[in-house]
C-alpha positions in Angstrom: -48.3 -72.2 96.1 -46.2 -70.1 93.8 -45.4 -72.0 90.6 -43.8 -70.5 87.5 -44.4 -71.5 83.9 -41.9 -70.0 81.6 -41.3 -67.2 84.1 -45.0 -66.5 84.5 -47.0 -67.1 87.7 -49.4 -70.2 87.3 -52.6 -68.5 88.6 -54.3 -72.0 88.9 -51.8 -72.8 91.7 -51.7 -69.4 93.3 -53.2 -69.0 96.8 -54.5 -66.0 98.6 -51.8 -66.5 101.2 -49.2 -66.1 98.5 -50.1 -62.5 97.9 -51.8 -61.2 101.0 -50.3 -61.1 104.5 -52.9 -63.1 106.5 -52.1 -61.1 109.6 -53.0 -57.9 107.8 -56.1 -59.5 106.3 -57.2 -60.8 109.7 -56.8 -57.4 111.4 -58.8 -55.8 108.6 -61.6 -58.3 108.8 -61.8 -58.1 112.6 -62.1 -54.3 112.5 -64.5 -54.4 109.5 -66.8 -56.8 111.2 -66.7 -54.9 114.4 -67.3 -51.6 112.7 -70.1 -52.9 110.5 -71.7 -55.1 113.2 -71.5 -58.1 111.0 -69.5 -61.3 110.6 -66.6 -62.0 108.2 -64.2 -64.7 107.2 -62.0 -65.4 104.2 -61.9 -68.8 102.5 -59.7 -70.2 99.7 -61.0 -71.4 96.3 -62.0 -74.8 97.9 -64.0 -73.1 100.7 -61.5 -73.8 103.5 -61.1 -70.9 106.0 -57.8 -69.1 105.8 -58.7 -66.5 108.5 -60.3 -67.0 111.9 -64.1 -66.0 112.0 -64.4 -62.4 112.8 -67.3 -61.2 115.1 -69.5 -64.3 114.4 -73.0 -63.7 115.9 -74.4 -65.8 118.8 -77.2 -66.8 116.5 -74.9 -68.6 114.1 -71.9 -69.5 116.2 -73.7 -70.9 119.2 -76.8 -72.4 117.6 -76.8 -72.9 113.8 -73.2 -74.2 113.5 -73.8 -76.4 116.6 -76.3 -78.4 114.5 -74.6 -80.8 112.1 -77.5 -80.2 109.7 -77.2 -76.4 110.1 -73.4 -76.5 109.7 -73.7 -78.4 106.5 -76.3 -76.1 105.1 -74.1 -73.1 106.0 -71.3 -74.7 104.0 -73.6 -75.2 101.0 -74.8 -71.6 101.3 -71.2 -70.3 101.4 -70.3 -72.3 98.4 -73.3 -71.2 96.3 -73.0 -67.6 97.2 -69.2 -67.7 96.4 -70.0 -69.3 93.0 -72.5 -66.6 92.2 -70.1 -63.8 93.2 -67.3 -65.3 91.0 -69.8 -65.6 88.1 -70.9 -62.0 88.5 -67.4 -60.6 89.2 -68.7 -58.5 92.1 -70.2 -58.9 95.5 -73.3 -61.1 95.8 -75.9 -60.5 98.5 -78.6 -63.0 99.5 -80.4 -64.8 102.3 -78.9 -68.0 103.8 -80.9 -71.1 104.9 -81.4 -69.6 108.4 -82.9 -66.4 106.9 -79.8 -64.2 107.7 -78.5 -61.8 105.1 -75.0 -62.8 103.9 -72.7 -61.5 101.2 -69.8 -63.0 99.2 -66.9 -61.0 97.7 -64.7 -62.8 95.2 -60.9 -62.4 95.2 -59.9 -62.4 91.6 -56.5 -61.9 89.9 -56.5 -61.6 86.1 -59.8 -63.3 85.9 -58.7 -66.2 88.1 -60.7 -66.9 91.3 -58.4 -67.4 94.3 -60.8 -67.2 97.2 -63.8 -65.4 98.7 -64.5 -63.2 101.7 -67.8 -64.0 103.3 -69.7 -61.6 105.5 -73.1 -61.0 106.9 -75.1 -62.7 109.7 -77.2 -59.6 109.8 -80.9 -58.8 108.9 -82.4 -56.1 106.6 -85.7 -56.3 108.4 -87.1 -57.4 111.8 -87.0 -61.2 112.3 -90.2 -63.2 112.1 -90.7 -65.4 115.2 -92.6 -68.1 113.3 -89.9 -68.3 110.7 -87.1 -68.5 113.2 -88.8 -71.1 115.4 -89.5 -73.2 112.3 -85.9 -73.1 111.4 -85.0 -74.2 114.9 -87.2 -77.2 114.7 -85.6 -78.2 111.3 -82.2 -78.1 112.9 -83.3 -79.8 116.2 -82.6 -76.6 118.2 -84.5 -74.9 121.0 -87.0 -72.6 119.2 -87.2 -70.2 122.2 -83.3 -70.0 122.5 -82.9 -69.4 118.7 -85.6 -66.8 118.7 -83.9 -65.0 121.6 -80.6 -65.0 119.8 -82.3 -63.7 116.6 -83.7 -60.7 118.4 -80.1 -59.7 119.1 -79.2 -59.5 115.4 -78.6 -56.0 114.0 -81.1 -54.8 111.4 -79.2 -53.0 108.7 -80.7 -51.2 105.7 -80.1 -52.9 102.4 -78.1 -50.0 101.0 -75.8 -50.2 103.9 -75.3 -53.8 103.4 -74.5 -53.2 99.8 -72.0 -50.5 100.7 -70.3 -52.7 103.2 -70.0 -55.5 100.6 -68.6 -53.1 98.1 -66.0 -51.7 100.6 -65.0 -55.3 101.5 -64.6 -56.2 97.8 -62.6 -53.1 96.9 -60.2 -53.3 99.9 -59.5 -57.0 99.8 -59.0 -57.1 96.0 -56.8 -54.1 96.4 -54.6 -55.9 98.8 -54.6 -58.9 96.4 -53.7 -56.8 93.4 -50.9 -55.1 95.3 -49.6 -58.4 96.5 -49.6 -59.9 93.1 -47.9 -56.9 91.6 -45.3 -57.1 94.3 -44.8 -60.9 93.5 -44.5 -60.1 89.8 -41.8 -57.4 90.4 -39.9 -59.8 92.7 -39.9 -62.5 90.1 -38.8 -60.0 87.4 -36.1 -58.6 89.7 -34.7 -62.1 90.2 -34.8 -62.7 86.5 -33.1 -59.4 85.8 -30.4 -60.1 88.4 -29.6 -63.5 86.9 -29.6 -62.2 83.4 -27.3 -59.3 84.3 -25.0 -61.7 86.0 -24.9 -63.8 82.9 -24.3 -60.8 80.8 -21.6 -59.5 83.1 -19.9 -62.9 83.0 -20.0 -63.0 79.2 -18.6 -59.4 78.9 -15.9 -60.3 81.4 -14.8 -63.3 79.2 -14.9 -61.0 76.1 -12.9 -58.4 77.8 -10.3 -60.9 78.8 -10.1 -62.2 75.2 -9.8 -58.6 73.9 -7.0 -57.9 76.3 -5.2 -61.1 75.2 -5.7 -60.1 71.6 -4.4 -56.6 72.2 -1.3 -58.1 74.0 -0.7 -60.5 71.1 -1.2 -57.7 68.6 1.4 -55.6 70.4 3.8 -58.4 70.4 3.2 -58.9 66.6 3.8 -55.2 66.0 7.1 -55.5 67.9 8.1 -58.5 65.8 7.2 -56.7 62.6 9.2 -53.7 63.7 12.2 -56.0 64.3 11.8 -57.4 60.8 11.7 -53.8 59.5 14.9 -53.1 61.3 16.5 -56.2 59.8 15.3 -55.1 56.4 17.0 -51.7 56.8 20.2 -53.5 57.9 20.0 -55.6 54.8 19.7 -52.4 52.8 22.8 -51.0 54.5 24.7 -54.2 53.8 23.7 -54.1 50.1 25.0 -50.6 49.9 28.3 -51.8 51.3 28.3 -54.7 48.8 27.6 -52.2 46.0 30.6 -50.2 47.0 32.8 -53.2 47.0 31.5 -54.3 43.6 32.2 -50.8 42.3 35.7 -51.0 43.6 36.1 -54.5 42.1 34.8 -53.2 38.8 37.3 -50.4 38.9 40.0 -52.9 39.7 39.1 -55.1 36.8 39.2 -52.0 34.5 42.7 -51.1 35.7 43.7 -54.8 35.2 42.5 -54.6 31.6 44.5 -51.4 31.0 47.6 -53.1 32.5 47.1 -56.2 30.4 46.8 -54.2 27.2 50.1 -52.4 28.1 51.9 -55.7 28.6 50.7 -57.2 25.3 51.2 -60.9 24.9 52.7 -61.1 28.4 49.5 -59.8 29.8 47.2 -62.1 28.0 46.4 -64.3 31.1 46.0 -61.2 33.2 43.5 -59.9 30.6 41.3 -63.0 30.9 41.3 -62.6 34.7 40.5 -59.0 34.4 37.6 -59.7 32.0 36.1 -62.3 34.4 36.4 -59.8 37.3 34.6 -57.2 35.2 31.9 -59.8 34.2 31.4 -60.9 37.9 31.2 -57.3 39.0 28.5 -56.5 36.5 26.5 -59.7 37.4 26.9 -58.9 41.1 25.8 -55.4 40.6 22.7 -56.5 38.8 21.9 -59.0 41.6 22.4 -56.3 44.3 20.1 -54.0 42.4 17.4 -56.7 42.2 17.8 -57.6 45.9 17.6 -53.9 46.8 14.4 -53.5 44.9 12.9 -56.6 46.5 14.1 -55.4 49.9 12.5 -52.0 49.3 9.2 -53.7 48.4 9.5 -55.8 51.6 10.1 -52.6 53.6 7.0 -51.0 52.0 4.9 -54.0 52.8 6.2 -54.0 56.4 5.4 -50.3 56.8 1.8 -50.9 55.6 1.6 -53.9 58.0 2.9 -51.9 60.9 0.3 -49.1 60.1 -2.5 -51.7 59.9 -1.3 -53.4 63.1 -1.1 -50.1 64.9 -4.7 -49.3 63.8 -5.8 -52.8 64.9 -4.2 -52.3 68.3 -5.8 -48.9 68.7 -9.3 -50.3 67.8 -8.8 -53.3 70.1 -7.8 -51.1 72.9 -10.9 -49.0 72.3 -13.1 -52.1 72.2 -11.5 -53.4 75.4 -12.1 -50.0 77.1 -15.7 -50.0 75.8 -16.3 -53.5 77.1 -14.8 -52.6 80.5 -17.1 -49.6 80.7 -20.0 -51.8 79.7 -19.1 -54.3 82.3 -19.1 -51.6 85.0 -22.5 -50.5 83.8 -23.9 -54.0 83.9 -22.3 -54.6 87.3 -24.1 -51.5 88.5 -27.3 -52.8 87.1 -26.8 -56.1 88.9 -26.5 -54.1 92.1 -29.7 -52.1 91.4 -31.6 -55.3 90.4 -30.4 -57.0 93.6 -31.4 -54.1 95.8 -34.8 -54.2 94.1 -35.1 -57.9 94.8 -34.1 -57.3 98.5 -36.9 -54.8 98.9 -39.4 -57.7 98.6 -37.6 -60.1 101.0 
């Protein structure tokens, strides 16, 4: 069973069937057993068969396993040999309770034992009749029948048995390693796909916000430009007022001259002329001050427009950069998804 802890495969729960196609393993063991004239079967870490027995010999299949005592002893031998192979980290070769030569090849991933391939049911020397018949009596089997079956067992040199066990160990663990690597890549691909999708979604949100900011900045620039236009209009109005004040001042001066010419009769007229002159001077000072302030406002507005334009430019560049980044992330999502689909 594939179980993940913080994105990592829990090896204690991983099974051989999670990383090796059993049909492929079955075909390999069938052909291996036939080619090497031996038996083979794969069991999980609990000793339960996960492939069908390949090329089991008549001696074991039709006799030893037919005895409840013999079958139980076989299970014990398989377990013990498997434990020794796991401890050694390589194939273990030994004799079973029925005096057959068996071997056990551990299936190990990152130091964790997942299962064992058992092989054998062969001899490395000619069988001894007295030993075989004694075994038959222990298992309540026919001594003559078991001896006849024993004589059909292949006799294989020890070095050949060792070579066969090594080949089995290398190939099966190679299948397991490839399957585990494929599983890790598949898990990583799914994680990458999900992460890229999250990143793409976040970038999409940021891009939308940047676009809204850019639009708002453009509107602000337009409003500031409108204020600048109004300030210019105010300046034009002030110039018109200044002309009127100048004319009024001239009118007051003329009135003063006329009042002086009239003497006592122009006294009232002189007072009015003086007030007009004073008002003109005061108005002129006010216009000058307003014009100075208006000029300062226009300068500030010009600086603000420049800053706003620079901000809009930078915002547009950021928006364009995020859009390009989103395209690249979307492309990465497609690549990660295609990689994930390779393992489906």
